[in-house]
Structures are given as structure tokens and as C-alpha cells.
C-alpha positions as CSV (number, residue, x, y, z in Angstrom):
1,X,10.9,-7.2,39.4
2,X,8.2,-9.3,37.5
3,X,5.4,-7.0,38.4
4,X,7.3,-3.7,37.5
5,X,8.1,-5.3,33.9
6,X,4.7,-6.9,33.5
7,X,2.9,-3.2,34.5
8,X,5.3,-1.8,32.1
9,X,4.0,-3.7,29.3
10,X,0.9,-3.2,30.1
11,X,1.3,0.6,30.0
12,X,3.0,0.5,26.4
13,X,0.3,-1.7,24.9
14,X,-2.1,0.5,26.4
15,X,-0.7,3.1,25.0
16,X,0.0,1.8,21.6
17,X,-3.6,0.9,21.7
18,X,-4.8,4.7,22.1
19,X,-2.8,5.7,19.0
20,X,-4.1,2.8,16.9
21,X,-7.6,4.0,17.2
22,X,-7.0,7.3,15.1
23,X,-7.1,6.2,11.2
24,X,-8.5,8.2,7.7
25,X,-11.7,8.0,8.9
26,X,-11.4,8.8,12.7
27,X,-8.1,11.0,12.2
28,X,-9.8,13.2,15.4
29,X,-11.1,11.8,18.7
30,X,-12.2,12.8,22.1
31,X,-11.2,11.3,25.4
32,X,-14.6,9.5,25.7
33,X,-14.0,8.1,22.2
34,X,-10.3,7.0,23.0
35,X,-12.5,5.3,26.3
36,X,-15.2,3.9,23.8
37,X,-12.8,2.4,21.5
38,X,-10.4,0.9,24.0
39,X,-12.5,0.0,27.0
40,X,-10.0,1.6,29.2
41,X,-11.3,4.3,32.0
42,X,-11.4,7.9,31.6
43,X,-8.7,8.4,34.4
44,X,-6.4,5.6,32.6
45,X,-7.0,7.3,29.3
46,X,-6.6,11.1,30.5
47,X,-3.5,10.2,32.0
48,X,-2.3,8.4,29.2
49,X,-3.3,11.0,26.5
50,X,-1.9,14.1,28.5
51,X,1.7,11.5,28.6
52,X,1.3,11.4,25.0
53,X,0.6,14.7,23.8
54,X,3.5,15.7,26.3
55,X,5.9,13.7,24.1
56,X,4.3,14.9,20.8
57,X,2.6,11.4,19.9
58,X,-0.5,13.4,20.1
59,X,-1.6,17.0,19.8
60,X,-4.7,18.4,20.9
61,X,-6.9,21.2,18.7
62,X,-7.2,24.2,21.1
63,X,-10.3,25.2,19.6
64,X,-12.3,22.1,19.6
65,X,-10.7,20.2,22.5
66,X,-10.0,16.9,19.8
67,X,-6.9,14.7,19.9
68,X,-5.1,14.0,16.9
69,X,-1.7,12.0,16.1
70,X,1.3,14.7,16.5
71,X,4.7,15.5,15.0
72,X,6.4,12.7,16.7
73,X,4.6,10.2,14.8
74,X,5.2,11.5,11.5
75,X,8.8,11.7,12.4
76,X,9.1,7.9,13.0
77,X,7.2,7.2,9.7
78,X,9.2,9.5,8.0
79,X,12.4,7.6,9.4
80,X,10.4,4.0,9.1
81,X,10.1,5.0,5.2
82,X,13.8,6.2,4.7
83,X,15.0,3.1,6.0
84,X,13.5,1.0,3.3
85,X,15.7,0.2,0.8
86,X,13.0,-0.5,-1.6
87,X,11.9,3.4,-0.9
88,X,15.1,4.8,-1.6
89,X,16.0,2.9,-4.5
90,X,12.1,3.6,-6.4
91,X,11.4,7.2,-4.9
92,X,12.8,9.3,-7.8
93,X,12.2,6.3,-10.3
94,X,8.6,6.6,-9.1
95,X,8.6,10.7,-9.2
96,X,9.8,10.5,-13.0
97,X,7.3,8.0,-14.2
98,X,4.5,9.8,-12.6
99,X,5.7,12.9,-14.4
100,X,6.2,11.0,-17.9
101,X,2.9,9.1,-17.9
102,X,1.3,12.1,-16.4
103,X,-0.9,9.9,-14.1
104,X,-0.5,8.3,-10.7
105,X,2.6,6.4,-10.0
106,X,2.7,3.9,-7.0
107,X,4.6,1.6,-5.0
108,X,4.3,-1.1,-2.1
109,X,5.0,-3.9,-0.9
110,X,3.5,-7.6,-0.1
111,X,2.7,-8.0,3.7
112,X,-0.1,-10.0,5.6
113,X,-2.3,-10.9,2.7
114,X,-2.5,-7.6,1.7
115,X,0.0,-4.9,-0.4
116,X,1.3,-2.1,1.9
117,X,1.7,1.1,0.1
118,X,5.3,2.8,0.6
119,X,4.2,5.8,-1.2
120,X,2.7,7.5,-4.1
121,X,3.4,10.0,-6.6
122,X,0.7,12.4,-8.4
123,X,0.5,13.2,-12.0
124,X,-1.8,16.1,-13.3
125,X,-4.5,13.8,-14.5
126,X,-4.6,12.0,-11.3
127,X,-4.2,14.4,-8.4
128,X,-4.6,13.3,-4.5
129,X,-5.3,15.4,-1.3
130,X,-3.6,12.6,0.9
131,X,-0.4,10.3,0.7
132,X,-1.2,6.5,0.3
133,X,2.0,5.8,2.3
134,X,1.5,2.8,5.3
135,X,-1.9,2.3,3.9
136,X,-3.0,-1.1,2.5
137,X,-5.5,-2.5,-0.3
138,X,-6.5,-6.2,-1.2
139,X,-4.1,-8.2,-3.5
140,X,-7.1,-9.6,-5.6
141,X,-8.3,-6.0,-6.6
142,X,-5.3,-4.0,-7.8
143,X,-2.8,-4.4,-10.4
144,X,-0.1,-4.5,-7.8
145,X,-1.7,-7.2,-5.9
146,X,-2.2,-8.9,-8.5
147,X,1.4,-8.7,-9.5
148,X,2.4,-10.2,-6.1
149,X,-0.2,-12.9,-6.6
150,X,1.2,-14.0,-9.7
151,X,4.6,-14.7,-7.8
152,X,3.4,-17.0,-5.3
153,X,3.2,-20.3,-5.5
154,X,-0.2,-21.8,-6.9
155,X,-1.3,-23.3,-3.2
156,X,-1.1,-19.6,-1.5
157,X,-4.1,-18.2,-4.1
158,X,-5.8,-21.4,-3.7
159,X,-5.4,-20.7,0.2
160,X,-6.4,-16.9,-0.4
161,X,-9.6,-17.3,-2.0
162,X,-10.4,-20.5,0.6
163,X,-10.0,-17.9,3.4
164,X,-12.9,-15.7,1.9
165,X,-10.2,-12.8,1.3
166,X,-11.6,-12.9,-2.6
167,X,-14.5,-10.4,-1.7
168,X,-16.0,-8.2,-4.6
169,X,-15.4,-4.3,-4.3
170,X,-17.8,-3.5,-7.4
171,X,-19.2,-6.0,-10.2
172,X,-15.7,-6.3,-11.9
173,X,-13.5,-7.6,-8.8
174,X,-12.2,-11.1,-9.6
175,X,-13.8,-13.2,-7.0
176,X,-13.5,-16.8,-8.5
177,X,-10.4,-18.6,-8.1
178,X,-10.1,-19.8,-12.0
179,X,-10.7,-16.9,-13.3
180,X,-8.0,-15.6,-11.1
181,X,-5.7,-18.2,-11.7
182,X,-6.2,-17.4,-15.6
183,X,-5.6,-13.1,-14.8
184,X,-2.4,-14.2,-13.2
185,X,-1.3,-16.7,-16.1
186,X,-1.2,-13.9,-18.2
187,X,0.3,-11.4,-15.9
188,X,3.2,-13.7,-15.5
189,X,2.8,-14.2,-19.6
190,X,3.0,-10.5,-20.5
191,X,5.0,-9.4,-17.3
192,X,2.7,-6.9,-16.2
193,X,-0.7,-7.0,-14.3
194,X,-3.8,-4.7,-14.7
195,X,-7.0,-3.6,-12.9
196,X,-9.8,-2.1,-14.5
197,X,-12.7,-0.5,-12.1
198,X,-11.8,-3.8,-9.9
199,X,-11.6,-2.1,-6.5
200,X,-13.6,1.3,-7.5
201,X,-15.6,2.7,-10.3
202,X,-14.1,5.0,-12.7
203,X,-10.1,3.7,-11.6
204,X,-7.7,1.3,-13.4
205,X,-4.3,1.1,-13.1
206,X,-1.0,-0.9,-14.6
207,X,1.4,-2.7,-12.7
208,X,5.0,-4.4,-12.9
209,X,6.9,-6.2,-10.4
210,X,10.3,-5.4,-8.6
211,X,12.9,-7.6,-8.2
212,X,15.7,-7.8,-5.2
213,X,18.9,-9.4,-6.1
214,X,18.1,-12.9,-5.7
215,X,15.1,-12.6,-8.0
216,X,12.1,-12.7,-5.7
217,X,9.4,-10.0,-6.2
218,X,9.9,-7.9,-3.2
219,X,7.3,-4.8,-4.1
220,X,5.8,-3.8,-7.5
221,X,5.1,-0.5,-9.2
222,X,2.1,1.1,-10.7
223,X,0.6,3.6,-12.7
224,X,-3.3,4.4,-12.1
225,X,-5.7,7.2,-12.8
226,X,-8.9,7.7,-14.3
227,X,-10.8,5.0,-16.3
228,X,-10.9,7.4,-19.1
229,X,-6.8,7.6,-19.2
230,X,-6.1,3.8,-19.3
231,X,-9.0,2.3,-21.2
232,X,-7.7,2.9,-24.7
233,X,-5.5,-0.2,-25.9
234,X,-2.7,2.1,-27.3
235,X,-2.3,4.3,-24.4
236,X,-2.6,0.9,-21.8
237,X,0.4,-0.4,-24.2
238,X,2.1,2.5,-23.7
239,X,1.7,2.7,-19.9
240,X,2.2,-1.1,-19.6
241,X,6.1,-0.6,-21.2
242,X,6.8,2.2,-19.2
243,X,5.9,0.9,-16.0
244,X,7.8,-2.6,-16.8
245,X,10.7,-0.5,-17.7
246,X,10.7,1.5,-14.6
247,X,10.1,-1.3,-12.3
248,X,13.2,-3.0,-14.0
249,X,15.2,-0.1,-13.2
250,X,14.2,0.0,-9.6
251,X,15.3,-3.8,-9.7
252,X,18.4,-3.3,-11.2
253,X,19.2,-0.8,-8.2
254,X,18.6,-3.3,-5.9
255,X,20.6,-5.8,-7.3
256,X,18.7,-7.8,-9.5
257,X,20.3,-8.9,-13.1
258,X,18.0,-8.3,-15.6
259,X,19.3,-11.0,-17.9
260,X,17.8,-13.2,-15.6
261,X,14.2,-11.1,-15.8
262,X,11.4,-12.7,-17.6
263,X,10.9,-10.3,-20.4
264,X,7.6,-8.6,-20.7
265,X,4.9,-9.3,-23.6
266,X,3.2,-6.2,-25.0
267,X,0.5,-7.2,-27.3
268,X,0.4,-5.1,-30.2
269,X,-3.3,-5.4,-30.9
């Protein structure tokens, strides 16, 4: 019985390792490439891929013979997303924010020293041909990430940098602990965080925290788009107010009492 259990566990782990090979960069793969990435034999991979294909976890392109993730994965991802109370509370609010701001609206959680996207909605000035749901991004180089960092104990932020996680993505990325501590203090004072070309050139965002019933920061909401849309101080102030109000609306939907929330301070000059 123990041997059967071990074999079953091994089979599941191998199947999951095959599915994990598929990424945005390598969304279509050959059997030989799956073998190379997993160090599994061709007969094992072929047998498992056949089963995964039959169950809809993989799908084969009839013309190229390449495999990609199948419809069952999409279904499970949708179930997982719809089971999130944060996503359900924020979906319509974020969609409305994208429409009013005319920019992208993004929703994310804090997970494993990264931010984890639950969704994004496009504005006409910030179109995307792909979804952000399920993707990750660094905490120190994004507005939403700074929102999460600003809610963490000082020890966590120090450890984040001590572990070498504060790497540079552009010359504008905050790679020094002291500079980040100043940025986080400002974010806490204002009630929102900004990111200007710190993750990618020509991009910027402004983000605000979403709080759960107990007052903890459980998610973040942001608007993002081309730098040209956010580099005007007056426009940035307007967007900051929009994002804070939308994030507060989500917090209320999650059961948070806004009387306990710190009031945002949006500079007038």
C-alpha cells in the first residue's frame, strides 16, 4: 500500500512538473523540450503528456505538433480566481476605475516576497493584449509592492534588502534600504504609493492599500500606464484620489470600517 501511495505521489509530482514548464516565454513546447526541462525520459513524458492531453490539461497544435496548456487549466484558473473574496469585491470597482482614469487598473495580493496579480483592466491609453492574472512582480519596484512593504514591520523591509531582493530593473529602481524606508514613510503619510519608471522605462503607476475586516492590508489597487499620462503633478494628484477612493470602496466591501483608516494626504503643490 505504501509503495502504491509513493508511486501515485511521484506520478502527480511529475505531471505537475510538466505543466510548470509552460510559461509566458515558453508557452508551446515539444516532447523533447519537456524531457530536457524535467530530466524525465521520453517514454515517461510521452505517456504523461498523452494523459494530460486527454484530460484537457494540455492541447496539441495539429499543424506544428507543439503542446500548450489546455482548456481545463483555464477552467481551474477561473474557479480559483472567482473563489477569491478580494477579486469578487474589487472586480467591478477596478473595471470602473480603468474606465474613469482611462488607464490600466490592477489588483494584487502579497505572496512569497512578491506581489501576485489577481487581475487587470485596460483603459484606452494603456491597452494590453494579455492578462496579468497569475503573474508576479517585485515589491520594491512597483507601486502596489510599495503599498505592501509600507504595511510590513521595519524588520521585514530590512530583511528583504538583506536577502538581495532589491535588485535594479532600471536606474530609477530603489535599491538602497535607506531610500526605500523614506519612500515607504511617505507612502504611509500620503495613503498611496507611486512608481515612476522603476520597473520599466516609460511606465508609471500610483497604488493604494485595500484593507480587510480587521484593518490589515490584504491587497492593493493601482492605475498604471505610459509615463506621459502620469508625469504631470496635477494629473498624478487626480489619479491618486481616484485610486484611494476605489481602494477604500473595496475595503468597505470586505467589511472594513473606514473610520479606522488613515486619511490620505494628497499634496496640492
